[in-house]
PDB file with SEQRES, HELIX, SHEET and CRYST1 records, atoms N, CA, C and O in Angstrom:
SEQRES   1 A   42  MET ARG LYS GLY SER ALA LYS GLY THR LYS GLY HIS LYS          
SEQRES   2 A   42  GLU LYS MET LYS LYS GLY PHE ALA LYS GLY ALA LYS GLU          
SEQRES   3 A   42  ARG GLU GLU LYS LYS GLY LYS ARG GLN GLU GLU ASP THR          
SEQRES   4 A   42  LYS GLN GLY                                                  
HELIX    1 AA1 THR A    9  LYS A   18  1                                  10    
HELIX    2 AA2 PHE A   20  GLN A   41  1                                  22    
CRYST1    1.000    1.000    1.000  90.00  90.00  90.00 P 1           1          
ATOM      1  N   MET A   1       9.586  -0.442 -15.364  1.00  0.00           N  
ATOM      2  CA  MET A   1       8.335   0.057 -14.783  1.00  0.00           C  
ATOM      3  C   MET A   1       7.200   0.008 -15.792  1.00  0.00           C  
ATOM      4  O   MET A   1       6.191   0.697 -15.643  1.00  0.00           O  
ATOM      5  N   ARG A   2       7.376  -0.820 -16.830  1.00  0.00           N  
ATOM      6  CA  ARG A   2       6.312  -0.907 -17.829  1.00  0.00           C  
ATOM      7  C   ARG A   2       5.396  -2.052 -17.486  1.00  0.00           C  
ATOM      8  O   ARG A   2       5.839  -3.186 -17.303  1.00  0.00           O  
ATOM      9  N   LYS A   3       4.108  -1.751 -17.397  1.00  0.00           N  
ATOM     10  CA  LYS A   3       3.153  -2.832 -17.188  1.00  0.00           C  
ATOM     11  C   LYS A   3       1.966  -2.629 -18.107  1.00  0.00           C  
ATOM     12  O   LYS A   3       1.617  -1.499 -18.448  1.00  0.00           O  
ATOM     13  N   GLY A   4       1.354  -3.717 -18.501  1.00  0.00           N  
ATOM     14  CA  GLY A   4       0.250  -3.629 -19.438  1.00  0.00           C  
ATOM     15  C   GLY A   4       0.776  -3.526 -20.849  1.00  0.00           C  
ATOM     16  O   GLY A   4       1.928  -3.865 -21.119  1.00  0.00           O  
ATOM     17  N   SER A   5      -0.082  -3.049 -21.767  1.00  0.00           N  
ATOM     18  CA  SER A   5       0.300  -2.975 -23.171  1.00  0.00           C  
ATOM     19  C   SER A   5       0.992  -1.654 -23.468  1.00  0.00           C  
ATOM     20  O   SER A   5       1.042  -0.758 -22.624  1.00  0.00           O  
ATOM     21  N   ALA A   6       1.520  -1.549 -24.672  1.00  0.00           N  
ATOM     22  CA  ALA A   6       2.209  -0.328 -25.082  1.00  0.00           C  
ATOM     23  C   ALA A   6       1.204   0.741 -25.503  1.00  0.00           C  
ATOM     24  O   ALA A   6       1.591   1.855 -25.856  1.00  0.00           O  
ATOM     25  N   LYS A   7      -0.066   0.408 -25.466  1.00  0.00           N  
ATOM     26  CA  LYS A   7      -1.099   1.358 -25.880  1.00  0.00           C  
ATOM     27  C   LYS A   7      -1.120   2.561 -24.940  1.00  0.00           C  
ATOM     28  O   LYS A   7      -1.114   2.404 -23.719  1.00  0.00           O  
ATOM     29  N   GLY A   8      -1.145   3.760 -25.515  1.00  0.00           N  
ATOM     30  CA  GLY A   8      -1.306   4.957 -24.694  1.00  0.00           C  
ATOM     31  C   GLY A   8      -0.036   5.412 -24.022  1.00  0.00           C  
ATOM     32  O   GLY A   8      -0.096   6.196 -23.074  1.00  0.00           O  
ATOM     33  N   THR A   9       1.116   4.947 -24.479  1.00  0.00           N  
ATOM     34  CA  THR A   9       2.368   5.357 -23.840  1.00  0.00           C  
ATOM     35  C   THR A   9       2.759   6.759 -24.292  1.00  0.00           C  
ATOM     36  O   THR A   9       3.458   7.469 -23.569  1.00  0.00           O  
ATOM     37  N   LYS A  10       2.310   7.166 -25.493  1.00  0.00           N  
ATOM     38  CA  LYS A  10       2.701   8.475 -26.009  1.00  0.00           C  
ATOM     39  C   LYS A  10       2.192   9.578 -25.084  1.00  0.00           C  
ATOM     40  O   LYS A  10       2.942  10.485 -24.722  1.00  0.00           O  
ATOM     41  N   GLY A  11       0.932   9.502 -24.709  1.00  0.00           N  
ATOM     42  CA  GLY A  11       0.361  10.503 -23.808  1.00  0.00           C  
ATOM     43  C   GLY A  11       1.091  10.510 -22.486  1.00  0.00           C  
ATOM     44  O   GLY A  11       1.324  11.569 -21.903  1.00  0.00           O  
ATOM     45  N   HIS A  12       1.453   9.333 -22.011  1.00  0.00           N  
ATOM     46  CA  HIS A  12       2.154   9.214 -20.736  1.00  0.00           C  
ATOM     47  C   HIS A  12       3.513   9.917 -20.815  1.00  0.00           C  
ATOM     48  O   HIS A  12       3.924  10.598 -19.876  1.00  0.00           O  
ATOM     49  N   LYS A  13       4.198   9.744 -21.940  1.00  0.00           N  
ATOM     50  CA  LYS A  13       5.512  10.373 -22.100  1.00  0.00           C  
ATOM     51  C   LYS A  13       5.384  11.889 -22.068  1.00  0.00           C  
ATOM     52  O   LYS A  13       6.221  12.573 -21.481  1.00  0.00           O  
ATOM     53  N   GLU A  14       4.333  12.416 -22.699  1.00  0.00           N  
ATOM     54  CA  GLU A  14       4.120  13.867 -22.683  1.00  0.00           C  
ATOM     55  C   GLU A  14       3.967  14.349 -21.249  1.00  0.00           C  
ATOM     56  O   GLU A  14       4.542  15.369 -20.867  1.00  0.00           O  
ATOM     57  N   LYS A  15       3.196  13.619 -20.460  1.00  0.00           N  
ATOM     58  CA  LYS A  15       3.007  13.976 -19.043  1.00  0.00           C  
ATOM     59  C   LYS A  15       4.347  13.953 -18.320  1.00  0.00           C  
ATOM     60  O   LYS A  15       4.644  14.838 -17.517  1.00  0.00           O  
ATOM     61  N   MET A  16       5.154  12.934 -18.610  1.00  0.00           N  
ATOM     62  CA  MET A  16       6.450  12.787 -17.961  1.00  0.00           C  
ATOM     63  C   MET A  16       7.323  14.013 -18.264  1.00  0.00           C  
ATOM     64  O   MET A  16       7.985  14.552 -17.378  1.00  0.00           O  
ATOM     65  N   LYS A  17       7.309  14.444 -19.548  1.00  0.00           N  
ATOM     66  CA  LYS A  17       8.124  15.598 -19.934  1.00  0.00           C  
ATOM     67  C   LYS A  17       7.697  16.830 -19.149  1.00  0.00           C  
ATOM     68  O   LYS A  17       8.541  17.585 -18.665  1.00  0.00           O  
ATOM     69  N   LYS A  18       6.385  17.036 -19.022  1.00  0.00           N  
ATOM     70  CA  LYS A  18       5.888  18.228 -18.326  1.00  0.00           C  
ATOM     71  C   LYS A  18       6.305  18.205 -16.861  1.00  0.00           C  
ATOM     72  O   LYS A  18       6.706  19.231 -16.313  1.00  0.00           O  
ATOM     73  N   GLY A  19       6.215  17.055 -16.233  1.00  0.00           N  
ATOM     74  CA  GLY A  19       6.511  16.980 -14.805  1.00  0.00           C  
ATOM     75  C   GLY A  19       7.951  16.599 -14.514  1.00  0.00           C  
ATOM     76  O   GLY A  19       8.282  16.222 -13.390  1.00  0.00           O  
ATOM     77  N   PHE A  20       8.821  16.697 -15.536  1.00  0.00           N  
ATOM     78  CA  PHE A  20      10.183  16.193 -15.353  1.00  0.00           C  
ATOM     79  C   PHE A  20      10.971  17.056 -14.378  1.00  0.00           C  
ATOM     80  O   PHE A  20      11.617  16.537 -13.468  1.00  0.00           O  
ATOM     81  N   ALA A  21      10.922  18.378 -14.565  1.00  0.00           N  
ATOM     82  CA  ALA A  21      11.694  19.272 -13.690  1.00  0.00           C  
ATOM     83  C   ALA A  21      11.272  19.073 -12.241  1.00  0.00           C  
ATOM     84  O   ALA A  21      12.109  18.955 -11.347  1.00  0.00           O  
ATOM     85  N   LYS A  22       9.965  19.037 -12.025  1.00  0.00           N  
ATOM     86  CA  LYS A  22       9.444  18.859 -10.665  1.00  0.00           C  
ATOM     87  C   LYS A  22       9.858  17.489 -10.132  1.00  0.00           C  
ATOM     88  O   LYS A  22      10.323  17.370  -8.998  1.00  0.00           O  
ATOM     89  N   GLY A  23       9.687  16.469 -10.951  1.00  0.00           N  
ATOM     90  CA  GLY A  23      10.001  15.108 -10.530  1.00  0.00           C  
ATOM     91  C   GLY A  23      11.483  14.942 -10.225  1.00  0.00           C  
ATOM     92  O   GLY A  23      11.851  14.250  -9.276  1.00  0.00           O  
ATOM     93  N   ALA A  24      12.334  15.577 -11.031  1.00  0.00           N  
ATOM     94  CA  ALA A  24      13.779  15.463 -10.817  1.00  0.00           C  
ATOM     95  C   ALA A  24      14.149  16.044  -9.459  1.00  0.00           C  
ATOM     96  O   ALA A  24      14.961  15.476  -8.728  1.00  0.00           O  
ATOM     97  N   LYS A  25      13.546  17.182  -9.134  1.00  0.00           N  
ATOM     98  CA  LYS A  25      13.847  17.812  -7.842  1.00  0.00           C  
ATOM     99  C   LYS A  25      13.452  16.876  -6.711  1.00  0.00           C  
ATOM    100  O   LYS A  25      14.204  16.687  -5.756  1.00  0.00           O  
ATOM    101  N   GLU A  26      12.257  16.291  -6.829  1.00  0.00           N  
ATOM    102  CA  GLU A  26      11.782  15.370  -5.790  1.00  0.00           C  
ATOM    103  C   GLU A  26      12.722  14.174  -5.680  1.00  0.00           C  
ATOM    104  O   GLU A  26      13.044  13.731  -4.577  1.00  0.00           O  
ATOM    105  N   ARG A  27      13.161  13.650  -6.832  1.00  0.00           N  
ATOM    106  CA  ARG A  27      14.055  12.488  -6.810  1.00  0.00           C  
ATOM    107  C   ARG A  27      15.368  12.838  -6.109  1.00  0.00           C  
ATOM    108  O   ARG A  27      15.896  12.038  -5.336  1.00  0.00           O  
ATOM    109  N   GLU A  28      15.892  14.034  -6.383  1.00  0.00           N  
ATOM    110  CA  GLU A  28      17.151  14.441  -5.743  1.00  0.00           C  
ATOM    111  C   GLU A  28      16.980  14.476  -4.234  1.00  0.00           C  
ATOM    112  O   GLU A  28      17.851  14.019  -3.494  1.00  0.00           O  
ATOM    113  N   GLU A  29      15.848  15.023  -3.774  1.00  0.00           N  
ATOM    114  CA  GLU A  29      15.598  15.088  -2.331  1.00  0.00           C  
ATOM    115  C   GLU A  29      15.538  13.681  -1.749  1.00  0.00           C  
ATOM    116  O   GLU A  29      16.134  13.404  -0.708  1.00  0.00           O  
ATOM    117  N   LYS A  30      14.812  12.794  -2.430  1.00  0.00           N  
ATOM    118  CA  LYS A  30      14.684  11.410  -1.955  1.00  0.00           C  
ATOM    119  C   LYS A  30      16.059  10.751  -1.893  1.00  0.00           C  
ATOM    120  O   LYS A  30      16.386  10.056  -0.931  1.00  0.00           O  
ATOM    121  N   LYS A  31      16.856  10.980  -2.931  1.00  0.00           N  
ATOM    122  CA  LYS A  31      18.184  10.375  -2.998  1.00  0.00           C  
ATOM    123  C   LYS A  31      19.019  10.840  -1.811  1.00  0.00           C  
ATOM    124  O   LYS A  31      19.694  10.037  -1.167  1.00  0.00           O  
ATOM    125  N   GLY A  32      18.970  12.150  -1.521  1.00  0.00           N  
ATOM    126  CA  GLY A  32      19.726  12.703  -0.403  1.00  0.00           C  
ATOM    127  C   GLY A  32      19.293  12.067   0.906  1.00  0.00           C  
ATOM    128  O   GLY A  32      20.127  11.706   1.737  1.00  0.00           O  
ATOM    129  N   LYS A  33      17.985  11.929   1.088  1.00  0.00           N  
ATOM    130  CA  LYS A  33      17.477  11.326   2.323  1.00  0.00           C  
ATOM    131  C   LYS A  33      17.968   9.889   2.443  1.00  0.00           C  
ATOM    132  O   LYS A  33      18.397   9.454   3.512  1.00  0.00           O  
ATOM    133  N   ARG A  34      17.902   9.166   1.341  1.00  0.00           N  
ATOM    134  CA  ARG A  34      18.299   7.766   1.360  1.00  0.00           C  
ATOM    135  C   ARG A  34      19.780   7.655   1.728  1.00  0.00           C  
ATOM    136  O   ARG A  34      20.161   6.784   2.510  1.00  0.00           O  
ATOM    137  N   GLN A  35      20.606   8.526   1.174  1.00  0.00           N  
ATOM    138  CA  GLN A  35      22.042   8.482   1.470  1.00  0.00           C  
ATOM    139  C   GLN A  35      22.281   8.770   2.945  1.00  0.00           C  
ATOM    140  O   GLN A  35      23.126   8.130   3.571  1.00  0.00           O  
ATOM    141  N   GLU A  36      21.543   9.727   3.508  1.00  0.00           N  
ATOM    142  CA  GLU A  36      21.701  10.034   4.934  1.00  0.00           C  
ATOM    143  C   GLU A  36      21.375   8.802   5.768  1.00  0.00           C  
ATOM    144  O   GLU A  36      22.098   8.467   6.707  1.00  0.00           O  
ATOM    145  N   GLU A  37      20.282   8.131   5.418  1.00  0.00           N  
ATOM    146  CA  GLU A  37      19.889   6.923   6.150  1.00  0.00           C  
ATOM    147  C   GLU A  37      20.987   5.867   6.054  1.00  0.00           C  
ATOM    148  O   GLU A  37      21.320   5.211   7.041  1.00  0.00           O  
ATOM    149  N   ASP A  38      21.538   5.713   4.864  1.00  0.00           N  
ATOM    150  CA  ASP A  38      22.593   4.713   4.667  1.00  0.00           C  
ATOM    151  C   ASP A  38      23.796   5.017   5.558  1.00  0.00           C  
ATOM    152  O   ASP A  38      24.367   4.107   6.159  1.00  0.00           O  
ATOM    153  N   THR A  39      24.179   6.280   5.648  1.00  0.00           N  
ATOM    154  CA  THR A  39      25.358   6.626   6.446  1.00  0.00           C  
ATOM    155  C   THR A  39      25.081   6.365   7.924  1.00  0.00           C  
ATOM    156  O   THR A  39      25.972   5.935   8.656  1.00  0.00           O  
ATOM    157  N   LYS A  40      23.866   6.620   8.358  1.00  0.00           N  
ATOM    158  CA  LYS A  40      23.516   6.350   9.758  1.00  0.00           C  
ATOM    159  C   LYS A  40      23.660   4.855  10.051  1.00  0.00           C  
ATOM    160  O   LYS A  40      24.234   4.465  11.068  1.00  0.00           O  
ATOM    161  N   GLN A  41      23.131   4.022   9.147  1.00  0.00           N  
ATOM    162  CA  GLN A  41      23.158   2.578   9.366  1.00  0.00           C  
ATOM    163  C   GLN A  41      24.590   2.056   9.286  1.00  0.00           C  
ATOM    164  O   GLN A  41      25.005   1.238  10.107  1.00  0.00           O  
ATOM    165  N   GLY A  42      25.354   2.538   8.281  1.00  0.00           N  
ATOM    166  CA  GLY A  42      26.687   1.994   8.055  1.00  0.00           C  
ATOM    167  C   GLY A  42      27.657   2.471   9.112  1.00  0.00           C  
ATOM    168  O   GLY A  42      28.833   2.110   9.079  1.00  0.00           O  
TER     169      GLY A  42                                                      
END                                                                             
């Protein structure tokens, strides 16, 4: 998911750390939804 130059990645990483707990929760929800869809199709 890296695009552009490596310039300014440090600040981005700090943002990622701050929003990690929130983002992880969202990812888990998305993953669960995706699995449900897969089971319906399969």
